[in-house]
N, C-alpha and C positions, 0 to 999 in steps of 0.2 A: 469665482464662487458667487453666487447671488446672496446677499444680506437682507433681502426684503423679507418682512414679516408675513407669514401666511395669512390669508383672510379669515377672520373670526365669524362663525355662526351667529345668528341672532341669541340663540341659547346661550353660547359661550360669553357674548357680551353682557346678557342679564346675568349670569352667574358671576361674572367679575365685579359688576356693579353691586350685587348684593353681598358678595363675599367682603368688599371693601367697607360696606356698611355695617358688616357683622364684626370684623376685626378692629375697626375704628371705634366701635362701641356705639354707633348711632343705631344699631337695631340690638335691643338687650336680649340676653338669654330668656326664652320663653315667649318672645314675642311671635304672633301667629303669622305666617307667611301664606296669605290667601291667595290662591290663584286668580281669582277674578279681579280682586284689587289689585294686584301686581300687573296684570294684563292691562287694566285700565291707566295705571301710572306710567307703564312704559310704551302704551299704544301698540300693543301686539296681540296676537291671539293667545289662547291658553296653552296652545302646543309647545311654544318655546319657553313659556315660564314653567311648564311642567317638567321640561328636561332640565331646565336650570336648577330646579329643586332637586331633582334626582342627582344632579351632579354636585349640589351643595351637601347633600346627605352622603354620598359617596367620600366626600372630603370631610366628613365629620362635623360640618358647620350647621347642619339641619338635622332634626329627627323627627319620626312621627308620632305623635302621642294620642291615646285613646280620648275620643270626644273632643279633640281640639285641632286635629289635622297637623300639618307640618308647622314646626316651630324652630326658632333659632336655638341652636344647641350650646350648652356651657363647654367652655374649652379651658380647663384647669392649667395652672402653671406647670403642675407635675406632669400631665399629660402631654404638654408641649415641650418639655425637657425630654421626655421618653422617645418621642417622635423624631426630635433632631438628634439624639444619641444614636438612634438607628440609622439616619441620614448620614450622619458623619462616618459611620462605620462602612456603609455601603460605598459612599463616595471615595472614601479611602481606599477601599480595594480596587474600585474602577480606576483610579489614579496610579496605584502601583502596577496593575496590568497594563495600563496604556503605556507608561514608561517602558514596559518590557516588550509591548507587541505593536505599537502603532508603527504604521508603514510611513516613508517619507512623506507621501502625498497627505496623510492624515495629519502629520505632525505640522506641515505646512499650512493645511486648513485652521488646526487649533491655533496656529500664531494669527492668523488672519482674524479669526472670531474674537481673539484676545484684543487686538487692535481695534475691532469693531466696538468692543465693550469701551475701550479707552476714549474712542471718538465720542460716544455718547456721553461719557462721564465729563470729558472736557467742555461739553456744551450743555451740561446740567439737564439733559433730557432723561427724567428718570423713568418714564413708561418705556422708551425706547431701550434704554440700558436694561430694563427688565427682560424684554424680549430677547436682546442680544445675549443676555447673561443665560438665558434658558438654552440657548442655541449652544453657547459655550460648554455648558455641563454636559448637554445630550451628546457632543463630540466625544467627551472623555468617557461616558458611558459606552458608547459604540467602540470607542478605541479599546476598550478591555477585550474586544472579540469573545465575550462571554455572554450570550444572548439572555439567559436566565438571569444572570446579574443585572444586566441593563434594564430588563422588563421590571424587576423588582426595585431598581432605583429610580425608574420613570414613575412607577406606582407611588412610592413613598413620597417623591418629590410632588407629585400631583395633589397629594394630601396636603402638603406644607405650603403649596403654591401661594395662597392667600396671605400668609405670614411672611414668606420670603419676600414677596412683592412689597408688602407695607414696611419692611425694614429699610427700603430705600429712601423713605420719606425722613429718616433720621439724619440731621444735619452731619455731613462730612462722610457718611456712609459709602457713597459711590467711589470716592477716591480710595478709601481704604480697601473696598471690595476689589478694585483694579490692582492695588499693590498686591493683595493676596493672592488673586489669580496669576499674577506676573510670578511669584515665587514657585507656584504649582507648575506653570508652563515651563519655567527653567529647569525644573527637577525633571519634567517628563522628556524634555529635549536633550537631556544629558543622559537619559536612561537609568536615572537613580530612583528605583522604584519605592524604596523606604523613605527617602525624603519626600517623594510626591505624595504617598500616603499620610505622612505625618503632616505635611503642609495642607493637605485637603481637610484632614480632620480638624485642624486648627480652623480653617476657614469656615466650615460649617457650624462649628461651636460657636465662633464669633456670630455668625448669621443668626444662630438660635437666641443668643444672649440679646442681639439688638432687636429681634422679633418680639421676644419676651418684653424688653424695655417698652417697646412701642405699644403693645397690647396694655401693659400696666399704666402706662402714662394717659391712656384713654379711658382707664376703667370708671374714673367718676363720672364721665359721659354716659357711660352704660349704666351706672347705678340711677343716674338721674333720669334717664330714659325709662328704667324700670318702675320708678316711682310715679312717673307721669302716666304710665300705662295701667295702674292699678284702679 
């Protein structure tokens, strides 16, 4: 099984860069995301910029305002909690069904993906860990053998992607993430659906708390940026 990450489009690279700036507070709520200025900043045409802004809007990180265009959208703590609450329940169900329905081959692949995460954790490669983590959770969605459930899990995960990625910058988070994964994997391998669901819900709840802590710790930067833009 290949563990190589798929090549990103230019629009995806722009979306990730801008999402990082938004989540970290470097771009404050209300900041105007001008297509021309962004194209000049990144040295690209306006086409990938336009697609990146569309993706940011779909993720709830940008919004269109009358007479101003596309701006950075505010993300409240309450809204973030609500999204992670839904994510925890969806992933919990996926984990329970995976424990019941995964084939032997799918279980072996899940173990390999888990070890891949552990390898990046040991080397401290946060970006590579993030990509391996996406593959790990995706395998559990597909292992549920419920296409509708998997589609919705992927959709909500996409909305939360920038926040889930940011939480890996919290000191010690990679090691804790691997330990949480290991508990879920062991429950799935022994076919214990209830334990797999409970452990996955706990894991996503911890991810939500770490993400909220990261955003809150960077809020002073966002406030300073907002003052500078007035």
